[in-house]
FIFIMI-291449 format. One line per field, with one value per atom (N, C-alpha, C): atom name; residue in one letter; residue number from 1; x, y, z. Coordinates in pm, 1 decimal. Example, Ala and Ser with C-alpha at 12.3 -4.5 7.8 and 13.67 -1.06 7.14 Angstrom:
a: c(N, CA, C, N, CA, C) .
r: c(a, a, a, s, s, s) .
k: c(1, 1, 1, 2, 2, 2) .
u: c(1319.0, 1230.0, 1320.0, 1285.0, 1367.0, 1290.0) .
v: c(-569.0, -450.0, -330.0, -225.0, -106.0, 3.0) .
w: c(780.0, 780.0, 780.0, 708.0, 714.0, 787.0) .
END
This chain:
a: c(N, CA, C, N, CA, C, N, CA, C, N, CA, C, N, CA, C, N, CA, C, N, CA, C, N, CA, C, N, CA, C, N, CA, C, N, CA, C, N, CA, C, N, CA, C, N, CA, C, N, CA, C, N, CA, C, N, CA, C, N, CA, C, N, CA, C, N, CA, C, N, CA, C, N, CA, C, N, CA, C, N, CA, C, N, CA, C, N, CA, C, N, CA, C, N, CA, C, N, CA, C, N, CA, C, N, CA, C, N, CA, C, N, CA, C, N, CA, C, N, CA, C, N, CA, C, N, CA, C, N, CA, C, N, CA, C, N, CA, C, N, CA, C, N, CA, C, N, CA, C, N, CA, C, N, CA, C, N, CA, C, N, CA, C, N, CA, C, N, CA, C, N, CA, C, N, CA, C, N, CA, C, N, CA, C, N, CA, C, N, CA, C, N, CA, C, N, CA, C, N, CA, C, N, CA, C, N, CA, C, N, CA, C, N, CA, C, N, CA, C, N, CA, C, N, CA, C, N, CA, C, N, CA, C, N, CA, C, N, CA, C, N, CA, C, N, CA, C, N, CA, C, N, CA, C, N, CA, C, N, CA, C, N, CA, C, N, CA, C, N, CA, C, N, CA, C, N, CA, C, N, CA, C, N, CA, C, N, CA, C, N, CA, C, N, CA, C, N, CA, C, N, CA, C, N, CA, C, N, CA, C, N, CA, C, N, CA, C, N, CA, C, N, CA, C, N, CA, C, N, CA, C, N, CA, C, N, CA, C, N, CA, C, N, CA, C, N, CA, C, N, CA, C, N, CA, C, N, CA, C, N, CA, C, N, CA, C, N, CA, C, N, CA, C, N, CA, C, N, CA, C, N, CA, C, N, CA, C, N, CA, C) .
r: c(m, m, m, s, s, s, r, r, r, s, s, s, t, t, t, e, e, e, e, e, e, i, i, i, n, n, n, d, d, d, w, w, w, m, m, m, k, k, k, m, m, m, f, f, f, r, r, r, w, w, w, i, i, i, v, v, v, k, k, k, l, l, l, i, i, i, r, r, r, d, d, d, e, e, e, f, f, f, a, a, a, v, v, v, e, e, e, e, e, e, k, k, k, l, l, l, l, l, l, t, t, t, r, r, r, s, s, s, a, a, a, n, n, n, l, l, l, e, e, e, k, k, k, d, d, d, c, c, c, q, q, q, l, l, l, s, s, s, v, v, v, e, e, e, q, q, q, i, i, i, e, e, e, q, q, q, i, i, i, l, l, l, d, d, d, f, f, f, i, i, i, a, a, a, e, e, e, e, e, e, f, f, f, s, s, s, v, v, v, h, h, h, f, f, f, p, p, p, d, d, d, d, d, d, a, a, a, t, t, t, t, t, t, e, e, e, v, v, v, v, v, v, r, r, r, l, l, l, d, d, d, d, d, d, l, l, l, c, c, c, m, m, m, l, l, l, t, t, t, s, s, s, w, w, w, i, i, i, k, k, k, g, g, g, f, f, f, y, y, y, k, k, k, r, r, r, p, p, p, d, d, d, f, f, f, v, v, v, t, t, t, a, a, a, e, e, e, f, f, f, e, e, e, a, a, a, r, r, r, c, c, c, r, r, r, q, q, q, l, l, l, n, n, n, a, a, a, i, i, i, e, e, e, a, a, a) .
k: c(1, 1, 1, 2, 2, 2, 3, 3, 3, 4, 4, 4, 5, 5, 5, 6, 6, 6, 7, 7, 7, 8, 8, 8, 9, 9, 9, 10, 10, 10, 11, 11, 11, 12, 12, 12, 13, 13, 13, 14, 14, 14, 15, 15, 15, 16, 16, 16, 17, 17, 17, 18, 18, 18, 19, 19, 19, 20, 20, 20, 21, 21, 21, 22, 22, 22, 23, 23, 23, 24, 24, 24, 25, 25, 25, 26, 26, 26, 27, 27, 27, 28, 28, 28, 29, 29, 29, 30, 30, 30, 31, 31, 31, 32, 32, 32, 33, 33, 33, 34, 34, 34, 35, 35, 35, 36, 36, 36, 37, 37, 37, 38, 38, 38, 39, 39, 39, 40, 40, 40, 41, 41, 41, 42, 42, 42, 43, 43, 43, 44, 44, 44, 45, 45, 45, 46, 46, 46, 47, 47, 47, 48, 48, 48, 49, 49, 49, 50, 50, 50, 51, 51, 51, 52, 52, 52, 53, 53, 53, 54, 54, 54, 55, 55, 55, 56, 56, 56, 57, 57, 57, 58, 58, 58, 59, 59, 59, 60, 60, 60, 61, 61, 61, 62, 62, 62, 63, 63, 63, 64, 64, 64, 65, 65, 65, 66, 66, 66, 67, 67, 67, 68, 68, 68, 69, 69, 69, 70, 70, 70, 71, 71, 71, 72, 72, 72, 73, 73, 73, 74, 74, 74, 75, 75, 75, 76, 76, 76, 77, 77, 77, 78, 78, 78, 79, 79, 79, 80, 80, 80, 81, 81, 81, 82, 82, 82, 83, 83, 83, 84, 84, 84, 85, 85, 85, 86, 86, 86, 87, 87, 87, 88, 88, 88, 89, 89, 89, 90, 90, 90, 91, 91, 91, 92, 92, 92, 93, 93, 93, 94, 94, 94, 95, 95, 95, 96, 96, 96, 97, 97, 97, 98, 98, 98, 99, 99, 99, 100, 100, 100, 101, 101, 101, 102, 102, 102, 103, 103, 103, 104, 104, 104, 105, 105, 105, 106, 106, 106, 107, 107, 107, 108, 108, 108, 109, 109, 109, 110, 110, 110, 111, 111, 111, 112, 112, 112) .
u: c(84.4, 5.8, 91.1, 77.1, 159.9, 66.7, 39.2, -28.5, 61.2, 34.3, 129.1, 78.4, 190.0, 172.5, 246.7, 291.6, 369.2, 306.6, 178.1, 100.0, 17.9, 43.7, -26.9, 49.2, -14.6, 65.9, -23.5, -140.9, -241.6, -342.6, -418.7, -515.4, -621.2, -674.8, -775.1, -741.2, -610.0, -562.1, -531.1, -485.4, -462.9, -592.8, -698.2, -833.8, -873.3, -858.7, -908.1, -824.9, -689.3, -606.4, -644.5, -675.4, -721.2, -856.9, -960.6, -1072.6, -1050.1, -972.5, -956.0, -889.1, -801.5, -740.9, -837.1, -930.5, -1013.1, -1120.8, -1171.4, -1265.3, -1206.8, -1094.2, -1035.4, -980.7, -933.4, -851.0, -953.5, -1065.1, -1141.8, -1287.2, -1309.0, -1445.5, -1551.8, -1521.5, -1615.4, -1679.5, -1816.3, -1877.2, -1833.5, -1797.9, -1739.2, -1848.2, -1973.5, -2076.8, -2072.2, -2017.2, -1992.7, -1869.4, -1789.4, -1670.3, -1652.2, -1748.7, -1748.4, -1648.5, -1635.4, -1542.5, -1568.4, -1712.9, -1755.4, -1765.5, -1741.6, -1778.0, -1687.5, -1756.1, -1678.4, -1631.6, -1505.6, -1439.2, -1490.4, -1521.3, -1577.1, -1728.5, -1804.1, -1941.2, -1988.3, -1960.5, -2020.0, -1949.1, -1826.5, -1753.9, -1745.2, -1791.5, -1771.2, -1621.9, -1532.8, -1398.2, -1372.6, -1286.7, -1239.8, -1115.0, -1091.6, -967.5, -845.2, -852.2, -732.0, -730.9, -846.6, -840.1, -796.9, -827.3, -783.9, -635.8, -592.7, -428.0, -378.0, -428.7, -375.6, -371.3, -476.1, -486.2, -381.3, -340.1, -246.8, -106.4, -97.2, 32.4, 48.4, -46.6, -44.5, -11.5, -70.4, -38.6, 111.9, 158.4, 284.8, 374.9, 364.9, 453.3, 463.2, 351.4, 337.8, 399.1, 367.9, 418.6, 532.0, 591.5, 711.8, 672.4, 561.2, 536.1, 530.2, 520.4, 498.3, 383.0, 304.0, 191.6, 213.6, 183.2, 194.0, 103.9, 158.4, 92.2, -58.8, -97.6, -239.4, -315.0, -278.7, -342.8, -472.2, -502.0, -656.3, -754.3, -710.6, -782.2, -810.1, -718.3, -717.9, -794.0, -781.6, -844.7, -968.8, -1092.5, -1210.9, -1280.0, -1283.5, -1345.5, -1245.6, -1307.5, -1218.0, -1142.6, -1215.1, -1150.4, -1022.2, -1034.6, -941.2, -806.6, -836.0, -727.2, -654.7, -724.7, -677.1, -602.9, -657.9, -607.7, -469.1, -470.7, -357.3, -248.3, -267.9, -170.2, -118.7, -213.2, -166.5, -75.6, -109.7, -39.7, 118.5, 110.1, 247.3, 328.4, 273.3, 338.4, 377.6, 301.4, 340.5, 243.9, 133.4, 38.0, -77.2, -84.9, -194.0, -150.2, -231.9, -219.4, -244.5, -202.1, -222.4, -374.8, -431.8, -567.7, -622.2, -738.7, -782.2, -802.0, -824.7, -849.7, -722.0, -607.1, -481.9, -448.8, -435.9, -402.5, -256.6, -217.3, -75.4, 17.6, -55.0, 36.3, 59.3, -54.3, -45.1, 39.6, 26.7, 106.9, 269.2, 317.3, 437.0, 483.2, 395.1, 436.9, 447.1, 374.8, 381.3, 506.3, 532.6, 657.6, 787.5, 766.8, 900.1, 926.5, 820.1, 835.5, 856.2, 814.0, 825.3, 897.2, 946.5, 1007.3, 890.1, 817.4, 691.0, 729.3, 685.4, 732.5, 629.9, 664.0, 593.5, 439.0) .
v: c(-121.0, 1.2, 121.9, 202.0, 331.3, 437.8, 540.1, 660.3, 779.0, 860.6, 991.0, 1077.0, 1107.6, 1189.5, 1330.9, 1358.0, 1471.2, 1608.6, 1611.7, 1733.9, 1740.4, 1635.2, 1644.6, 1735.8, 1857.8, 1958.8, 2021.7, 1973.0, 2027.6, 1917.8, 1931.2, 1826.1, 1793.6, 1889.8, 1857.8, 1765.8, 1791.4, 1710.0, 1560.5, 1565.7, 1433.4, 1368.5, 1427.8, 1360.9, 1303.6, 1378.5, 1329.4, 1215.2, 1216.1, 1097.0, 975.3, 980.3, 876.0, 818.4, 915.0, 873.7, 792.9, 824.0, 753.6, 626.2, 616.9, 495.9, 397.0, 443.5, 340.7, 309.2, 397.4, 363.6, 263.3, 291.3, 188.9, 52.0, 56.0, -41.8, -140.0, -78.3, -159.6, -156.4, -101.7, -95.0, -39.6, 69.3, 127.3, 260.7, 252.9, 361.1, 488.0, 589.0, 717.1, 803.1, 775.8, 861.7, 827.6, 712.0, 674.0, 747.0, 789.6, 836.0, 985.4, 1023.3, 1147.5, 1175.7, 1309.8, 1326.1, 1259.0, 1251.6, 1212.4, 1054.6, 988.5, 850.5, 773.2, 672.8, 586.1, 474.8, 450.8, 359.9, 212.5, 167.8, 31.3, 30.2, 112.3, 111.8, 156.7, 276.3, 345.2, 280.6, 278.2, 211.8, 60.1, 4.1, -148.3, -209.8, -126.6, -172.5, -249.1, -378.2, -445.1, -373.6, -416.6, -365.0, -396.3, -509.4, -550.5, -461.6, -433.0, -338.1, -194.6, -164.0, -19.8, -15.6, -136.3, -156.0, -151.6, -220.1, -205.1, -78.6, 7.1, 152.0, 237.9, 215.7, 273.4, 235.3, 109.1, 60.3, 121.6, 146.1, 197.1, 337.4, 412.7, 544.2, 582.0, 491.3, 493.5, 469.1, 378.0, 355.6, 481.4, 525.3, 635.7, 761.0, 778.8, 930.1, 907.9, 798.6, 786.9, 830.0, 786.4, 804.8, 686.6, 703.7, 576.9, 596.4, 495.6, 511.1, 418.8, 467.4, 359.6, 254.7, 131.5, 12.1, 7.2, 84.4, 88.6, 203.5, 257.7, 369.5, 335.6, 202.1, 186.9, 225.2, 220.7, 257.4, 415.9, 483.9, 633.0, 687.0, 623.3, 667.3, 591.5, 652.8, 597.2, 652.9, 774.2, 840.9, 870.2, 881.0, 907.5, 1044.0, 1139.9, 1263.2, 1242.5, 1154.0, 1130.1, 1087.2, 989.1, 937.8, 1044.3, 1128.8, 1236.9, 1342.8, 1380.1, 1483.8, 1438.1, 1306.7, 1242.4, 1247.8, 1191.1, 1183.9, 1330.1, 1428.1, 1557.1, 1608.6, 1591.9, 1653.9, 1592.4, 1464.8, 1381.0, 1442.0, 1478.4, 1530.4, 1683.3, 1748.5, 1883.5, 1980.0, 1917.8, 1990.8, 2070.0, 2006.9, 2050.6, 2057.3, 2125.1, 2128.5, 1994.7, 1959.9, 1846.5, 1826.8, 1720.8, 1706.1, 1693.0, 1751.2, 1735.2, 1607.5, 1509.2, 1374.0, 1313.6, 1364.6, 1292.0, 1316.7, 1215.3, 1228.7, 1253.8, 1309.4, 1329.4, 1204.9, 1106.0, 968.2, 925.3, 928.7, 904.9, 1005.8, 1122.3, 1231.0, 1209.7, 1156.4, 1131.2, 1010.1, 910.3, 787.3, 834.4, 913.0, 971.4, 1036.3, 1119.4, 1221.7, 1132.7, 1029.2, 935.2, 856.5, 825.4, 773.5, 854.7, 960.7, 1071.5, 1206.7, 1265.8, 1408.3, 1502.7, 1529.3, 1618.3, 1754.6, 1858.6, 2003.9, 2034.5, 2121.1, 2183.5, 2151.4) .
w: c(3.1, -7.1, 2.6, -98.3, -103.0, -164.8, -82.3, -140.1, -118.8, -217.0, -203.6, -86.5, -15.7, 103.2, 98.5, -21.4, -44.1, -18.7, -44.9, -44.1, 97.4, 186.0, 325.0, 412.3, 446.5, 510.4, 632.0, 631.9, 739.1, 782.9, 885.5, 936.2, 831.9, 763.6, 658.7, 556.9, 515.4, 393.4, 470.1, 583.0, 658.7, 671.9, 708.3, 725.2, 600.1, 491.2, 350.0, 312.4, 331.5, 294.4, 383.5, 506.2, 596.1, 546.8, 517.2, 464.3, 336.4, 244.6, 121.3, 164.1, 253.9, 286.4, 344.3, 425.0, 510.0, 385.0, 303.8, 210.9, 121.5, 54.0, -51.7, -7.9, 131.0, 175.4, 259.5, 313.0, 397.4, 354.8, 236.2, 179.4, 265.0, 321.3, 409.6, 322.0, 330.6, 249.4, 297.3, 209.6, 228.7, 307.0, 295.8, 366.7, 511.1, 555.5, 687.2, 748.6, 678.2, 720.0, 748.7, 849.0, 900.7, 1006.7, 1044.2, 1155.9, 1297.7, 1318.0, 1442.6, 1437.4, 1327.4, 1316.0, 1406.7, 1478.9, 1564.1, 1473.8, 1476.8, 1399.2, 1405.5, 1530.9, 1548.8, 1520.9, 1595.5, 1587.3, 1440.5, 1406.2, 1284.2, 1150.9, 1160.8, 1032.1, 1028.4, 1139.9, 1153.9, 1129.4, 1172.6, 1185.4, 1311.1, 1285.9, 1405.4, 1466.1, 1588.3, 1644.2, 1564.4, 1490.9, 1417.9, 1295.3, 1225.8, 1121.6, 1157.7, 1265.7, 1319.4, 1336.6, 1393.4, 1389.9, 1268.8, 1169.8, 1022.2, 982.9, 1011.0, 952.6, 1035.8, 1154.0, 1228.3, 1170.2, 1125.3, 1067.3, 934.2, 846.6, 717.5, 740.7, 831.5, 857.1, 899.0, 1006.2, 1053.4, 936.6, 869.7, 749.2, 652.3, 616.1, 519.0, 555.6, 681.5, 747.4, 847.8, 850.0, 946.7, 1078.9, 1128.7, 1271.9, 1345.6, 1483.4, 1564.9, 1657.9, 1678.6, 1766.0, 1886.1, 2004.8, 2116.9, 2109.0, 2168.4, 2149.0, 2166.7, 2268.9, 2314.9, 2228.0, 2128.1, 2053.6, 2016.9, 2003.4, 1964.9, 2079.0, 2201.9, 2305.3, 2316.2, 2262.4, 2254.2, 2123.5, 2016.6, 1888.9, 1882.6, 1903.9, 1890.0, 1771.9, 1737.0, 1633.2, 1512.6, 1409.0, 1286.7, 1316.6, 1369.9, 1397.9, 1495.9, 1576.3, 1691.9, 1614.5, 1509.5, 1442.5, 1368.2, 1281.6, 1222.6, 1301.1, 1395.7, 1495.6, 1566.4, 1599.5, 1667.4, 1562.4, 1446.6, 1342.1, 1312.1, 1286.1, 1248.5, 1361.4, 1493.7, 1595.0, 1588.1, 1586.9, 1569.1, 1458.0, 1343.2, 1229.9, 1245.2, 1337.7, 1364.9, 1282.6, 1236.8, 1145.5, 1241.6, 1359.8, 1454.1, 1608.9, 1680.5, 1823.5, 1880.4, 1998.9, 2075.5, 2101.4, 2046.8, 2064.8, 2217.4, 2251.3, 2388.0, 2455.1, 2372.8, 2420.7, 2464.7, 2432.1, 2449.1, 2605.8, 2667.6, 2828.7, 2841.9, 2951.7, 2964.9, 2959.1, 3008.0, 2988.2, 2846.0, 2783.3, 2640.2, 2548.1, 2605.7, 2540.0, 2549.4, 2673.0, 2703.5, 2622.3, 2602.3, 2512.0, 2384.7, 2321.2, 2178.4, 2176.9, 2264.8, 2256.9, 2267.2, 2335.1, 2353.3, 2214.7, 2140.1, 2016.1, 1903.1, 1903.9, 1785.9, 1835.1, 1736.2, 1762.9, 1729.0, 1856.3, 1831.0, 1880.5, 1795.5, 1836.0, 1953.2, 2019.6, 2122.7, 2104.5) .
END
């Protein structure tokens, strides 16, 4: 799996890239892929599939997610904001706890 990431430089483009990934790789209807969509309940993705999505994103954007990221990333918006923050495109998301933030920072070179 390889998708161009060259033009991804803000959270909105990141969101669109992730929507296309989930739509194309996991056959989720695009109309279900709203910002507030719960990845498991609304998109019918298993924890294993969410882990695969995290792996795809990690590989394509050279980021690292803590092992328990699936417990922090519940909504599609969470996934987008977390990835955008790690890449330096967005501020730290409100849902990120201090402990989770520390683990993310330990794995990635995150700007302030």
